[in-house]
C-alpha positions in Angstrom: -29.0 -41.8 -70.8 -30.0 -44.8 -72.9 -32.8 -42.9 -74.6 -30.4 -40.0 -75.4 -28.0 -42.4 -77.0 -30.7 -44.0 -79.1 -31.9 -40.6 -80.2 -28.3 -39.6 -81.2 -27.8 -42.8 -83.2 -31.1 -42.5 -85.0 -30.2 -38.9 -85.9 -26.9 -40.2 -87.2 -28.7 -42.9 -89.2 -30.9 -40.3 -90.9 -27.9 -38.6 -92.5 -25.5 -39.8 -95.1 -21.9 -39.2 -94.1 -18.5 -40.6 -93.8 -18.3 -42.8 -90.7 -15.3 -44.0 -88.8 -14.6 -46.1 -85.7 -15.1 -43.9 -82.7 -13.3 -46.2 -80.2 -12.2 -49.8 -80.1 -10.6 -52.5 -77.9 -8.2 -55.2 -78.7 -8.3 -58.9 -78.0 -5.2 -61.1 -78.0 -5.1 -64.9 -77.7 -2.1 -66.4 -76.0 -0.9 -69.9 -77.0 1.3 -70.0 -73.9 3.8 -72.8 -74.1 1.6 -74.8 -76.5 0.4 -77.1 -73.6 -0.7 -74.7 -70.8 -0.8 -71.1 -69.7 -3.6 -70.4 -72.2 -5.4 -67.1 -72.0 -7.3 -64.4 -74.0 -6.3 -60.8 -73.0 -8.1 -57.5 -73.6 -6.6 -54.0 -73.9 -7.9 -50.5 -74.7 -7.2 -48.6 -77.9 -3.8 -47.6 -76.8 -2.7 -51.2 -75.9 -3.0 -50.3 -72.2 -5.2 -51.1 -69.2 -4.9 -54.8 -70.0 -6.9 -57.6 -68.3 -7.2 -61.3 -68.6 -10.5 -61.6 -70.5 -10.7 -65.4 -69.9 -8.5 -68.4 -69.2 -11.4 -70.9 -69.0 -12.0 -73.9 -71.2 -9.0 -73.0 -73.5 -7.0 -75.7 -75.2 -4.3 -74.1 -77.4 -6.5 -71.1 -78.5 -6.0 -70.1 -82.1 -8.3 -67.4 -83.2 -11.0 -65.0 -82.0 -14.2 -63.8 -83.7 -16.6 -61.1 -82.2 -20.3 -61.9 -82.5 -22.1 -58.7 -81.6 -25.5 -60.1 -82.2 -24.9 -62.7 -79.5 -22.9 -60.2 -77.3 -20.1 -62.8 -77.3 -16.6 -63.7 -78.3 -15.8 -67.1 -79.8 -12.4 -68.8 -79.6 -11.1 -71.7 -81.7 -9.2 -74.4 -79.7 -6.8 -76.7 -81.6 -6.4 -79.3 -78.9 -10.0 -79.8 -77.9 -11.6 -79.5 -81.4 -14.0 -76.9 -80.0 -15.0 -73.4 -80.6 -15.8 -71.9 -77.1 -18.0 -68.9 -76.4 -17.7 -66.1 -73.8 -19.8 -63.1 -72.7 -18.2 -60.1 -74.4 -18.5 -57.9 -71.3 -17.5 -60.2 -68.5 -15.5 -63.0 -70.2 -17.8 -65.6 -68.6 -17.7 -69.0 -70.3 -21.1 -69.5 -72.0 -20.5 -73.0 -73.5 -19.4 -74.6 -76.7 -20.3 -72.8 -79.9 -19.2 -75.7 -82.1 -17.6 -79.1 -81.5 -16.2 -82.1 -83.3 -13.7 -80.1 -85.5 -10.3 -81.6 -86.3 -8.1 -79.0 -84.7 -9.8 -75.6 -85.5 -7.4 -72.8 -86.3 -8.2 -69.6 -88.2 -11.8 -68.4 -88.4 -13.4 -65.6 -90.5 -16.8 -64.4 -91.4 -17.3 -64.4 -95.2 -19.3 -62.2 -97.5 -22.1 -64.7 -97.3 -22.5 -64.1 -93.5 -21.2 -67.5 -92.6 -18.3 -68.5 -90.4 -15.4 -70.2 -92.2 -13.3 -72.5 -90.0 -9.9 -74.1 -90.9 -8.8 -77.5 -89.6 -5.3 -78.3 -88.6 -5.9 -82.1 -88.6 -8.4 -84.5 -90.3 -9.2 -83.9 -93.9 -8.0 -80.3 -93.7 -11.1 -78.9 -95.5 -12.8 -75.6 -94.7 -16.0 -75.9 -92.7 -18.9 -73.4 -92.6 -21.2 -72.5 -89.8 -24.0 -70.0 -89.4 -23.4 -67.3 -86.8 -25.3 -69.2 -84.1 -23.0 -72.2 -84.3 -25.0 -74.5 -86.6 -23.0 -76.6 -89.0 -23.8 -75.6 -92.6 -21.4 -77.7 -94.8 -17.9 -78.7 -95.7 -17.1 -75.9 -98.2 -13.8 -76.9 -99.9 -13.2 -80.0 -102.0 -9.4 -80.4 -101.4 -7.4 -81.2 -98.3 -5.0 -78.5 -97.1 -2.7 -80.0 -94.4 -2.2 -77.9 -91.2 -4.3 -75.1 -92.6 -3.9 -71.9 -90.5 -4.5 -68.8 -92.6 -7.3 -67.7 -94.9 -8.5 -64.7 -96.9 -10.5 -63.7 -100.0 -9.4 -61.8 -103.1 -11.5 -59.1 -104.8 -13.1 -61.7 -107.0 -14.3 -63.8 -104.1 -11.7 -66.6 -104.4 -10.7 -68.2 -101.1 -7.0 -68.7 -100.2 -5.8 -71.1 -97.4 -2.2 -71.4 -96.2 -0.6 -74.7 -95.1 1.9 -74.4 -92.4 3.9 -77.7 -92.7 3.1 -77.9 -96.5 4.6 -74.5 -97.0 2.1 -73.4 -99.7 -1.1 -71.4 -100.2 -4.0 -73.1 -101.9 -6.6 -71.3 -104.0 -10.3 -72.1 -104.2 -13.1 -70.4 -106.3 -16.2 -68.9 -104.7 -17.9 -72.3 -104.8 -15.1 -74.0 -102.8 -13.6 -75.8 -105.8 -9.8 -76.1 -105.9 -8.0 -73.9 -108.4 -4.6 -75.4 -107.5 -1.7 -74.2 -105.4 -1.3 -70.4 -105.6 2.1 -70.1 -103.9 4.5 -73.1 -103.7 7.9 -71.4 -102.9 9.6 -68.9 -100.6 7.6 -70.0 -97.6 9.0 -71.8 -94.5 5.9 -72.0 -92.3 3.0 -69.7 -93.3 0.3 -68.6 -90.8 -1.9 -65.6 -91.4 -2.5 -64.3 -94.9 -4.2 -61.2 -96.2 -4.7 -59.1 -99.4 -4.2 -55.4 -99.9 -6.2 -53.1 -102.2 -3.9 -53.8 -105.1 -4.4 -57.5 -104.9 -1.0 -58.3 -103.4 -1.0 -61.2 -100.9 0.9 -60.9 -97.6 2.0 -64.1 -95.8 3.2 -64.2 -92.2 6.0 -66.8 -92.2 6.4 -68.2 -88.7 9.6 -70.1 -89.3 11.3 -67.4 -91.3 10.5 -64.6 -88.8 9.1 -62.3 -91.5 6.0 -61.2 -93.4 6.4 -61.8 -97.2 4.7 -60.1 -100.1 3.5 -61.8 -103.3 1.8 -60.1 -106.3 -1.8 -60.8 -107.6 -0.4 -63.7 -109.7 1.4 -65.3 -106.8 4.9 -64.1 -107.8 7.3 -63.5 -104.9 8.0 -59.7 -104.4 10.1 -59.8 -101.3 10.1 -59.4 -97.5 7.6 -56.8 -96.3 8.5 -57.0 -92.5 11.6 -58.7 -91.2 12.9 -59.6 -87.7 9.5 -60.7 -86.3 10.1 -64.2 -85.0 7.1 -66.6 -84.6 4.9 -64.2 -86.4 1.1 -64.8 -86.1 -2.0 -62.8 -85.4 -2.7 -59.6 -87.4 -5.3 -56.8 -87.6 -5.5 -53.3 -88.8 -5.9 -50.0 -86.9 -8.2 -47.3 -88.3 -5.1 -45.2 -89.3 -4.0 -48.1 -91.6 -1.2 -49.3 -89.4 -0.8 -53.1 -88.5 -0.8 -54.9 -85.2 1.2 -58.1 -85.5 1.8 -60.8 -82.9 5.6 -61.4 -82.4 5.7 -64.7 -80.6 9.5 -64.8 -80.2 9.4 -61.5 -78.4 6.1 -62.2 -76.6 4.8 -58.8 -77.7 2.3 -57.2 -80.2 4.1 -54.8 -82.5 2.8 -51.9 -84.6 4.0 -51.3 -88.1 3.0 -48.6 -90.6 1.3 -49.4 -94.0 4.8 -49.7 -95.6 5.9 -52.3 -93.1 8.1 -50.0 -91.0 8.3 -50.8 -87.3 6.7 -48.1 -85.1 6.6 -49.5 -81.6 5.9 -52.4 -79.2 2.2 -51.7 -78.9 1.7 -54.3 -76.2 5.1 -54.7 -74.5 6.9 -57.9 -74.0 5.4 -60.2 -71.4 2.4 -58.0 -70.5 0.1 -60.0 -68.2 2.3 -63.0 -68.8 1.8 -62.9 -72.6 3.9 -65.6 -74.3 2.7 -66.4 -77.8 0.2 -63.9 -79.3 -1.4 -65.9 -82.2 -4.6 -63.9 -82.7 -4.9 -60.1 -82.6 -8.5 -58.8 -83.1 -9.7 -55.2 -83.0 -13.3 -54.6 -81.9 -15.0 -51.3 -82.9 -17.1 -49.9 -80.0 -19.0 -47.0 -81.7 -19.3 -44.7 -84.7 -19.5 -41.0 -85.3 -20.0 -38.8 -88.3 -17.0 -36.9 -89.6 -18.4 -35.0 -92.6 -21.4 -35.1 -94.8 -21.4 -36.5 -98.3 -22.9 -33.7 -100.5 -25.5 -36.0 -102.1 -27.4 -38.9 -100.8 -26.3 -42.2 -102.4 -28.7 -45.1 -102.4 -26.5 -48.2 -103.1 -28.5 -51.0 -101.4 -31.7 -52.8 -102.1 -34.1 -53.7 -100.6 -34.4 -51.4 -97.7 -36.4 -54.0 -95.7 -35.7 -57.8 -95.6 -32.8 -60.2 -94.8 -30.7 -60.2 -98.0 -29.2 -57.0 -99.1 -27.6 -56.3 -102.5 -25.6 -53.6 -104.2 -27.5 -51.5 -106.8 -25.8 -51.1 -110.1 -22.4 -52.0 -111.4 -21.0 -48.5 -111.1 -21.7 -48.5 -107.3 -20.2 -51.9 -106.9 -17.0 -51.0 -108.6 -16.1 -48.4 -106.1 -16.8 -50.4 -102.9 -14.0 -52.1 -100.9 -15.8 -53.4 -97.8 -19.0 -53.0 -95.8 -19.5 -52.4 -92.1 -22.9 -53.1 -90.4 -23.9 -51.2 -87.2 -26.8 -51.6 -84.8 -28.8 -48.7 -83.3 -26.3 -48.7 -80.3 -23.5 -47.9 -82.8 -21.9 -51.4 -82.3 -20.4 -53.0 -85.3 -22.1 -56.3 -86.1 -19.9 -57.5 -88.9 -17.2 -56.3 -91.3 -17.6 -57.8 -94.8 -14.9 -57.5 -97.5 -16.6 -56.9 -100.8 -16.0 -59.9 -103.1 -17.8 -58.6 -106.1 -21.0 -60.6 -105.5 -24.2 -58.5 -105.9 -25.7 -59.9 -102.7 -23.2 -59.0 -99.9 -25.1 -59.5 -96.6 -27.5 -62.2 -95.4 -28.9 -60.8 -92.2 -30.8 -63.9 -91.1 -28.5 -64.3 -88.1 -29.1 -60.9 -86.5 -32.1 -59.7 -84.6 -34.9 -57.8 -86.4 -34.5 -54.0 -86.3 -32.8 -50.9 -87.8 -29.2 -51.2 -89.0 -26.7 -48.8 -90.7 -24.6 -50.2 -93.5 -21.4 -48.3 -94.3 -19.7 -48.9 -97.6 -16.0 -48.1 -97.6 -14.8 -46.9 -100.9 -11.5 -47.4 -102.6 -10.8 -43.7 -102.7 -11.1 -43.4 -98.9 -14.6 -42.0 -98.7 -17.7 -43.9 -97.6 -21.5 -44.2 -98.2 -24.0 -45.0 -95.5 -27.6 -46.2 -95.8 -30.1 -47.4 -93.2 -32.0 -50.7 -93.6 -34.5 -52.7 -91.6 -34.0 -56.4 -91.0 -37.3 -58.0 -91.1 -37.7 -61.8 -91.2 
């Protein structure tokens, strides 16, 4: 069976087609009552067949990141200053991934392949780690108090939200402050994210809504209303959003226009109280249709640092997905406009498939070999 799967995936890798997530599962962190009842839950693609993934070594869990190359899940814990690590299959506690952080909150993997970690306390600066938990540097030069949301725009600038400060700070791609991007119409921002048009969306915990700002930071209006204690967000393959609604102890689904669809994970499922991270993990890939002509968009084909060939190719790319030979997604990288988009030094040597998602909804795929 294993050999058949490998043969199938290698055949898939030999063609250039549009690839989509074949199946996925959903992780939800639960902040409980802020002092106890902490857990991380796991559900299937329909929000059903839930289980307690882990409740070990958690201290006000904040965010979840999947590390496929380590076959693990890492969780940031505000109260202990630790990022803890768990086996992705069993949920077994594996140890501390990183320690000594002043209240770690949101975490994301950047286009440089490093893990960016926000700090609620201390100097409030963004820390960077490699994907094996080794400290790299303090990336930003300016404090952001109670930082709890981060994302990048299409130019590679980094944005960080301040919950108690009620603002969003902007940094350039080198971590240098560019000033406060948003300073009004926020009561307690948590998660933030950009759409394809450069609009910034901010989950406002205290206001019970998700708010929309344009690419210059001007307030447009409320995108989603009536979602108290809002935190935790991820996107399903059909473009709809999953959002943690803490006041209702549920995870809700909304369409791409912000319209409520359903309680995707119903109120109080498995004792859920405060869903503050919602993470979707892709489990496999399949070819949907062939692209008429092979498109080579990456160089080199062997190595550890991979770059986009040509400005015309780069202009059409929105994000990258990297899959191993078992069809498991290793990393999803928003394209920031930098020529070099993936440093593969953290993953094992071998064959990988890189999928470039295009702005027009199509995709390119190209196989590469990681060789150190």
